[in-house]
C-alpha positions, 0 to 999 in steps of 0.5 A: 444556484447549484454547484458545478459537478467536474471530473478532472485528472489532478495533471490538469488542475490549474496551479491554485486547484493543486495547492488547495488539493495539497492543502485538503489531503497534506498527508495523503489521500489515500483514506480518501479514495473512490473507485469510481466504474464508468458505464462501460465497465472501465473504472479510475480512482478519485477524490473529491475536492471543493471550491465555492464555485465546484465540486470536484471528483479529482482523478489520480493515478494509483499503483494496486498490489496484486496477489500472487497468482500460482504457488510457483511464484509464491515459492520464489517469493517466500522461499520453500513452502515446507514447514521443515526448519533446517536439515538432517546435518544440522546439530547442537554444540555438543562441548557445552557442559550441563554446568556451564550457565548459558550467556545472559544478554544485556538490556535492550 
């Protein structure tokens, strides 16, 4: 006898199956995600859950990071795109003499 194969959303799992899910993935399921493509081209993310009676493909909600789309957004996110550090007005203090030792940093 073969097991039933069932696709179900996590929110529709029974309390018992949700408990089994939590035991199987106590530290999260990120490393076990599968991207499942439907015949119409849409897709969803899921993880597996096995019981004695059935093999479940459990749909889970996933937040996917997107790439920055254009340079202006990248500038806003990272600041200036220039490699220049500082400005022409930045100067080093002139009052340090050559005979003064630099301050030493303590142990971390």
